[in-house]
KOLPA-792571 format. One line per field, with one value per atom (N, C-alpha, C, O, CB): residue number from 1; chain; atom name; x, y, z. Coordinates in pm, 1 decimal. Glycine has a CB too. Example, Ala and Ser with C-alpha at 12.3 -4.5 7.8 and 13.67 -1.06 7.14 Angstrom:
BEGIN
num	1,1,1,1,1,2,2,2,2,2
chaine	A,A,A,A,A,A,A,A,A,A
atome	N,CA,C,O,CB,N,CA,C,O,CB
c1	1319.0,1230.0,1320.0,1423.6,1130.8,1285.0,1367.0,1290.0,1340.9,1408.4
c2	-569.0,-450.0,-330.0,-331.9,-447.3,-225.0,-106.0,3.0,113.8,-59.8
c3	780.0,780.0,780.0,846.5,904.6,708.0,714.0,787.0,803.9,572.5
***
This chain:
BEGIN
num	1,1,1,1,1,2,2,2,2,2,3,3,3,3,3,4,4,4,4,4,5,5,5,5,5,6,6,6,6,6,7,7,7,7,7,8,8,8,8,8,9,9,9,9,9,10,10,10,10,10,11,11,11,11,11,12,12,12,12,12,13,13,13,13,13,14,14,14,14,14,15,15,15,15,15,16,16,16,16,16,17,17,17,17,17,18,18,18,18,18,19,19,19,19,19,20,20,20,20,20,21,21,21,21,21,22,22,22,22,22,23,23,23,23,23,24,24,24,24,24,25,25,25,25,25,26,26,26,26,26,27,27,27,27,27,28,28,28,28,28,29,29,29,29,29,30,30,30,30,30,31,31,31,31,31,32,32,32,32,32,33,33,33,33,33,34,34,34,34,34,35,35,35,35,35,36,36,36,36,36,37,37,37,37,37,38,38,38,38,38,39,39,39,39,39,40,40,40,40,40,41,41,41,41,41,42,42,42,42,42,43,43,43,43,43,44,44,44,44,44,45,45,45,45,45,46,46,46,46,46,47,47,47,47,47,48,48,48,48,48,49,49,49,49,49,50,50,50,50,50,51,51,51,51,51,52,52,52,52,52,53,53,53,53,53,54,54,54,54,54,55,55,55,55,55,56,56,56,56,56,57,57,57,57,57,58,58,58,58,58,59,59,59,59,59,60,60,60,60,60,61,61,61,61,61,62,62,62,62,62,63,63,63,63,63,64,64,64,64,64,65,65,65,65,65,66,66,66,66,66,67,67,67,67,67,68,68,68,68,68,69,69,69,69,69,70,70,70,70,70,71,71,71,71,71,72,72,72,72,72,73,73,73,73,73,74,74,74,74,74,75,75,75,75,75,76,76,76,76,76,77,77,77,77,77
chaine	A,A,A,A,A,A,A,A,A,A,A,A,A,A,A,A,A,A,A,A,A,A,A,A,A,A,A,A,A,A,A,A,A,A,A,A,A,A,A,A,A,A,A,A,A,A,A,A,A,A,A,A,A,A,A,A,A,A,A,A,A,A,A,A,A,A,A,A,A,A,A,A,A,A,A,A,A,A,A,A,A,A,A,A,A,A,A,A,A,A,A,A,A,A,A,A,A,A,A,A,A,A,A,A,A,A,A,A,A,A,A,A,A,A,A,A,A,A,A,A,A,A,A,A,A,A,A,A,A,A,A,A,A,A,A,A,A,A,A,A,A,A,A,A,A,A,A,A,A,A,A,A,A,A,A,A,A,A,A,A,A,A,A,A,A,A,A,A,A,A,A,A,A,A,A,A,A,A,A,A,A,A,A,A,A,A,A,A,A,A,A,A,A,A,A,A,A,A,A,A,A,A,A,A,A,A,A,A,A,A,A,A,A,A,A,A,A,A,A,A,A,A,A,A,A,A,A,A,A,A,A,A,A,A,A,A,A,A,A,A,A,A,A,A,A,A,A,A,A,A,A,A,A,A,A,A,A,A,A,A,A,A,A,A,A,A,A,A,A,A,A,A,A,A,A,A,A,A,A,A,A,A,A,A,A,A,A,A,A,A,A,A,A,A,A,A,A,A,A,A,A,A,A,A,A,A,A,A,A,A,A,A,A,A,A,A,A,A,A,A,A,A,A,A,A,A,A,A,A,A,A,A,A,A,A,A,A,A,A,A,A,A,A,A,A,A,A,A,A,A,A,A,A,A,A,A,A,A,A,A,A,A,A,A,A,A,A,A,A,A,A,A,A,A,A,A,A,A,A,A,A,A,A,A,A
atome	N,CA,C,O,CB,N,CA,C,O,CB,N,CA,C,O,CB,N,CA,C,O,CB,N,CA,C,O,CB,N,CA,C,O,CB,N,CA,C,O,CB,N,CA,C,O,CB,N,CA,C,O,CB,N,CA,C,O,CB,N,CA,C,O,CB,N,CA,C,O,CB,N,CA,C,O,CB,N,CA,C,O,CB,N,CA,C,O,CB,N,CA,C,O,CB,N,CA,C,O,CB,N,CA,C,O,CB,N,CA,C,O,CB,N,CA,C,O,CB,N,CA,C,O,CB,N,CA,C,O,CB,N,CA,C,O,CB,N,CA,C,O,CB,N,CA,C,O,CB,N,CA,C,O,CB,N,CA,C,O,CB,N,CA,C,O,CB,N,CA,C,O,CB,N,CA,C,O,CB,N,CA,C,O,CB,N,CA,C,O,CB,N,CA,C,O,CB,N,CA,C,O,CB,N,CA,C,O,CB,N,CA,C,O,CB,N,CA,C,O,CB,N,CA,C,O,CB,N,CA,C,O,CB,N,CA,C,O,CB,N,CA,C,O,CB,N,CA,C,O,CB,N,CA,C,O,CB,N,CA,C,O,CB,N,CA,C,O,CB,N,CA,C,O,CB,N,CA,C,O,CB,N,CA,C,O,CB,N,CA,C,O,CB,N,CA,C,O,CB,N,CA,C,O,CB,N,CA,C,O,CB,N,CA,C,O,CB,N,CA,C,O,CB,N,CA,C,O,CB,N,CA,C,O,CB,N,CA,C,O,CB,N,CA,C,O,CB,N,CA,C,O,CB,N,CA,C,O,CB,N,CA,C,O,CB,N,CA,C,O,CB,N,CA,C,O,CB,N,CA,C,O,CB,N,CA,C,O,CB,N,CA,C,O,CB,N,CA,C,O,CB,N,CA,C,O,CB,N,CA,C,O,CB,N,CA,C,O,CB,N,CA,C,O,CB,N,CA,C,O,CB,N,CA,C,O,CB,N,CA,C,O,CB,N,CA,C,O,CB,N,CA,C,O,CB,N,CA,C,O,CB
c1	-287.3,-443.2,-502.1,-614.3,-462.4,-438.5,-511.9,-468.2,-481.9,-463.4,-436.2,-407.3,-524.2,-578.7,-231.8,-557.6,-638.4,-728.7,-775.6,-562.8,-742.1,-795.2,-957.4,-1007.2,-714.3,-1019.7,-1181.3,-1237.7,-1347.0,-1248.9,-1199.4,-1280.7,-1276.8,-1374.7,-1247.2,-1147.5,-1117.6,-1188.6,-1251.8,-987.9,-1195.1,-1274.9,-1432.3,-1510.0,-1237.8,-1482.3,-1602.7,-1692.0,-1811.2,-1606.5,-1573.8,-1623.3,-1661.0,-1750.4,-1514.1,-1598.1,-1623.1,-1516.5,-1542.2,-1796.1,-1401.6,-1277.2,-1199.5,-1142.8,-1152.8,-1190.6,-1134.5,-1097.5,-1133.1,-1020.3,-1020.7,-998.1,-869.0,-783.9,-1008.5,-831.2,-695.0,-577.2,-578.6,-676.4,-466.5,-353.0,-249.0,-182.1,-282.0,-223.0,-142.0,-19.2,28.4,-82.0,22.5,131.9,296.8,399.4,123.9,279.8,398.9,421.1,520.3,407.9,323.7,318.0,374.7,332.5,175.9,472.7,520.7,474.4,539.5,643.8,389.1,315.4,390.5,407.3,159.2,438.9,489.3,386.4,442.3,590.8,273.2,191.6,222.0,286.0,64.1,153.4,194.6,116.5,82.3,168.8,106.6,45.5,-110.3,-155.9,48.1,-196.7,-332.0,-335.9,-269.8,-409.5,-425.4,-471.7,-588.5,-663.2,-465.5,-631.9,-734.0,-769.1,-769.6,-703.3,-788.6,-803.0,-714.9,-750.8,-887.7,-602.7,-456.0,-338.5,-309.6,-429.1,-250.0,-128.4,-12.8,-13.8,-131.8,90.3,231.3,291.8,280.3,349.0,356.0,395.2,491.7,501.2,288.1,575.3,724.0,646.2,556.3,870.1,676.4,633.1,768.3,866.3,550.6,739.7,868.8,870.4,946.6,861.3,774.9,766.5,921.6,979.0,631.1,953.2,1079.3,1201.3,1215.9,1116.3,1300.9,1411.4,1513.6,1511.1,1456.3,1587.0,1671.8,1700.9,1623.0,1561.6,1798.8,1825.3,1716.4,1687.0,1928.3,1654.9,1569.2,1431.3,1412.5,1604.2,1324.8,1171.2,1125.1,1171.1,1087.4,1022.8,945.4,830.6,784.3,883.5,792.6,709.6,556.6,531.9,778.1,468.5,365.8,215.0,224.8,333.7,117.8,-21.7,-103.4,-128.9,-114.8,-130.0,-238.7,-348.4,-334.8,-194.2,-464.6,-616.3,-684.4,-666.6,-735.9,-765.7,-842.9,-911.7,-908.9,-940.3,-977.9,-1033.3,-956.3,-1013.7,-1078.1,-818.3,-746.9,-662.7,-595.4,-849.1,-660.8,-601.5,-463.9,-441.0,-686.5,-380.3,-226.8,-234.2,-301.1,-110.5,-150.8,-143.6,46.5,104.2,-257.5,99.1,231.1,274.0,196.8,271.6,372.0,428.4,564.2,584.8,406.4,669.0,793.4,908.1,906.2,817.9,993.6,1076.5,1136.6,1147.1,1188.0,1166.9,1266.5,1262.0,1247.9,1403.9,1274.8,1244.7,1318.8,1288.1,1274.0,1418.8,1498.2,1397.3,1358.6,1661.1,1360.9,1258.0,1151.4,1117.5,1207.9,1064.2,971.2,1015.9,942.4,920.2,1121.2,1140.5,1150.6,1085.3,1267.3,1241.9,1269.5,1115.8,1099.1,1358.8,1018.3,890.6,820.6,721.1,830.2,865.1,753.6,821.0,752.3,739.5,954.9,995.9,991.9,1003.0,1118.2,978.2,950.4,819.9,792.0,979.6,714.8,562.3,535.5,453.8,492.4,611.1,621.0,665.3,608.1,711.4,794.1,853.4,746.2,737.9,1023.0,692.2,598.4,493.0,434.1,518.6,455.0,289.1,368.7,304.4,186.8
c2	2274.7,2250.1,2167.5,2194.6,2187.4,2056.0,1965.3,2016.8,1943.4,1792.8,2098.8,2150.4,2258.0,2253.8,2244.8,2352.1,2440.7,2532.9,2643.5,2508.5,2463.8,2527.1,2477.7,2366.2,2492.9,2612.2,2610.4,2545.8,2502.8,2731.0,2511.5,2439.7,2285.2,2213.8,2476.2,2236.6,2104.7,2075.7,1970.1,2071.5,2162.2,2089.7,2107.9,2018.0,2182.3,2226.8,2229.7,2140.4,2112.7,2314.6,2092.1,2017.6,1870.7,1800.2,2012.0,1838.7,1740.5,1616.0,1495.8,1712.1,1680.3,1574.9,1535.9,1426.7,1660.3,1598.3,1538.1,1642.8,1760.3,1465.2,1591.7,1624.7,1715.5,1666.6,1528.0,1820.8,1872.2,1769.2,1676.1,1990.3,1807.8,1702.4,1732.0,1834.3,1668.1,1634.1,1688.0,1781.6,1769.0,1558.9,1875.3,1914.7,1830.5,1862.5,2028.0,1743.0,1647.0,1568.5,1495.6,1563.9,1568.7,1496.0,1604.3,1719.9,1436.1,1563.7,1617.7,1569.9,1470.4,1608.8,1597.7,1523.4,1555.8,1670.0,1561.7,1432.3,1397.9,1321.6,1230.2,1337.7,1337.3,1248.9,1227.6,1303.8,1291.0,1083.3,1052.7,1152.7,1270.2,898.2,1093.7,1198.4,1235.8,1306.4,1108.9,1208.8,1232.2,1298.6,1270.2,1113.2,1397.5,1444.6,1419.7,1516.7,1560.6,1304.4,1238.2,1218.0,1313.0,1104.4,1112.6,1072.1,1019.7,975.0,1007.1,994.2,947.4,988.0,995.2,843.7,1021.0,1070.7,1003.0,946.3,1192.8,1014.8,945.0,1084.6,1196.2,868.7,1056.5,1168.8,1096.6,975.3,1237.4,1204.8,1189.6,1203.5,1287.2,1332.2,1126.5,1142.4,1176.4,1105.7,1012.9,1291.9,1379.9,1380.4,1449.8,1546.3,1292.7,1272.1,1201.4,1228.8,1174.5,1114.4,1024.6,1126.0,1223.6,858.2,1053.8,1109.4,1008.9,886.3,1129.8,1092.1,984.1,1060.6,1142.8,789.2,1016.8,1047.1,1027.3,1113.3,972.3,942.2,921.9,915.2,870.6,809.4,952.4,985.8,848.4,801.6,1151.2,791.9,690.2,762.5,872.9,567.8,678.1,710.1,646.1,525.8,631.8,750.4,649.9,716.8,824.8,624.0,654.5,695.0,769.3,715.6,544.5,873.1,947.0,957.6,990.7,1092.2,924.4,929.4,1047.9,1085.8,769.5,1100.2,1216.6,1201.4,1292.1,1238.7,1080.0,1060.2,1074.3,1054.0,938.1,1113.0,1138.7,986.2,992.4,1200.5,874.8,763.5,764.8,817.4,643.7,703.5,730.1,552.4,477.7,814.8,505.7,343.5,349.3,443.3,255.9,260.8,237.5,219.2,153.7,150.4,256.4,243.8,215.9,95.4,346.2,288.4,242.3,315.3,435.4,282.5,228.7,277.8,411.3,502.1,169.8,430.1,536.1,553.4,457.8,505.3,689.2,735.6,664.7,687.0,880.8,575.8,506.2,387.7,354.5,467.2,333.7,217.8,235.4,151.6,175.9,376.1,409.9,417.7,363.4,524.0,475.4,489.9,351.4,313.5,572.4,294.0,136.2,45.1,-25.7,40.1,74.0,27.2,65.9,7.0,21.3,194.3,269.2,231.9,208.3,467.6,228.2,164.9,37.2,-2.8,190.2,-40.8,-193.0,-200.4,-280.5,-298.3,-127.7,-119.6,-78.2,-133.8,-2.6,18.4,69.1,-21.9,-48.6,182.5,-86.3,-166.8,-322.9,-395.4,-207.1,-322.3,-468.9,-429.1,-520.3,-541.7,-299.0,-270.0,-287.6,-277.7,-55.6
c3	-1220.6,-1274.1,-1191.6,-1148.8,-1415.7,-1156.2,-1063.2,-900.6,-802.7,-1099.4,-897.2,-725.8,-687.0,-576.6,-702.7,-783.7,-752.4,-860.5,-833.7,-679.4,-985.3,-1083.4,-1070.2,-1085.5,-1221.3,-1034.2,-1020.0,-1107.0,-1070.0,-1025.2,-1243.0,-1325.8,-1308.5,-1330.2,-1457.1,-1264.8,-1244.6,-1143.5,-1145.1,-1228.3,-1031.9,-895.8,-936.1,-903.8,-721.8,-1008.7,-1037.8,-1109.1,-1095.6,-1080.1,-1212.1,-1312.4,-1240.8,-1287.8,-1434.1,-1143.9,-1062.4,-1135.7,-1142.1,-1055.5,-1182.9,-1243.5,-1109.9,-1113.8,-1369.6,-1010.4,-911.6,-791.3,-800.0,-967.7,-673.6,-584.9,-583.5,-657.7,-522.5,-528.5,-548.7,-524.5,-443.9,-456.3,-618.0,-585.1,-492.1,-507.3,-700.2,-374.0,-259.3,-316.4,-429.2,-168.9,-220.7,-263.1,-255.6,-315.6,-199.7,-182.7,-213.1,-321.2,-319.4,-129.9,-447.3,-559.2,-647.9,-643.6,-595.3,-729.2,-849.5,-967.5,-999.3,-855.3,-1047.4,-1146.9,-1273.6,-1316.4,-1153.5,-1335.8,-1421.4,-1525.7,-1586.3,-1370.6,-1552.5,-1624.5,-1767.5,-1839.9,-1613.8,-1808.1,-1929.1,-2046.3,-2033.1,-1944.6,-2124.0,-2253.9,-2223.2,-2313.1,-2426.0,-2127.3,-2091.3,-1968.2,-1868.3,-2085.7,-1982.7,-1853.9,-1809.8,-1797.0,-1843.4,-1779.0,-1765.6,-1581.0,-1502.6,-1856.3,-1552.9,-1423.1,-1377.8,-1268.9,-1398.9,-1399.8,-1345.9,-1367.1,-1486.6,-1370.5,-1285.8,-1305.8,-1244.3,-1135.0,-1269.0,-1328.0,-1276.4,-1206.9,-1257.7,-1424.1,-1085.2,-998.8,-936.3,-918.0,-903.8,-900.2,-800.0,-669.2,-661.7,-819.0,-568.4,-446.8,-350.2,-326.9,-408.8,-310.6,-244.1,-88.1,-20.7,-290.2,-38.5,95.1,162.7,268.1,112.3,67.5,135.3,118.4,44.8,44.4,234.8,229.8,123.5,113.0,382.2,63.4,25.7,-174.2,-222.4,56.3,-234.9,-379.8,-450.5,-533.6,-440.1,-438.9,-543.1,-501.1,-387.9,-612.0,-573.4,-530.1,-597.7,-701.8,-601.0,-515.6,-602.8,-675.6,-647.0,-512.3,-777.1,-893.5,-837.0,-828.7,-1049.7,-803.4,-795.0,-894.9,-953.3,-607.8,-898.5,-964.1,-838.6,-730.8,-1028.0,-868.7,-796.1,-894.9,-1012.7,-741.8,-831.4,-930.4,-863.2,-747.5,-920.3,-955.4,-937.9,-806.5,-723.3,-1052.5,-784.7,-676.3,-507.2,-400.2,-710.5,-527.7,-424.5,-387.7,-284.8,-309.7,-449.1,-409.1,-477.8,-586.7,-438.9,-404.4,-424.4,-453.0,-381.7,-262.5,-571.8,-579.3,-595.0,-649.7,-755.2,-550.7,-605.2,-731.9,-802.0,-559.4,-782.0,-905.4,-915.1,-929.9,-971.0,-911.8,-946.4,-832.3,-805.6,-1111.3,-780.5,-676.7,-733.2,-650.7,-634.3,-827.9,-894.0,-1031.6,-1107.9,-869.9,-1075.9,-1225.5,-1317.0,-1434.1,-1253.4,-1295.5,-1394.1,-1406.3,-1518.3,-1347.8,-1313.0,-1327.3,-1398.1,-1481.8,-1214.6,-1369.7,-1441.2,-1589.7,-1672.2,-1388.4,-1629.2,-1771.1,-1850.2,-1947.4,-1792.6,-1786.1,-1840.8,-1882.7,-1982.0,-1693.1,-1774.5,-1802.2,-1873.3,-1915.6,-1731.6,-1907.2,-2021.5,-2161.0,-2260.4,-2005.7,-2161.8,-2301.4,-2320.7,-2436.5,-2338.4,-2232.0,-2268.5,-2299.0,-2388.2,-2158.1,-2241.1,-2262.9,-2418.3,-2491.7,-2155.7,-2450.0,-2606.6,-2693.4,-2799.1,-2630.3,-2643.3,-2748.7,-2786.7,-2885.9,-2683.7,-2679.6,-2707.8,-2797.9,-2856.0,-2563.4,-2822.6,-2910.5,-3063.3,-3167.8,-2881.5
***
């Protein structure tokens, strides 16, 4: 949806997501998404935040650290 959906683009929700990102978002489809960044060469792809305005922010060096951080966050709640 966030790559080519006409409604996503027409409603001004954001720009198309780059093809090198594999979205693995959390519970909500709003203006930011957790993604695997497949540009790197190696066994583990970093997890980054892709925002609907097209910016990409650092997240976690790999999926395991991402999952650990999510569990720790929800255990503190």
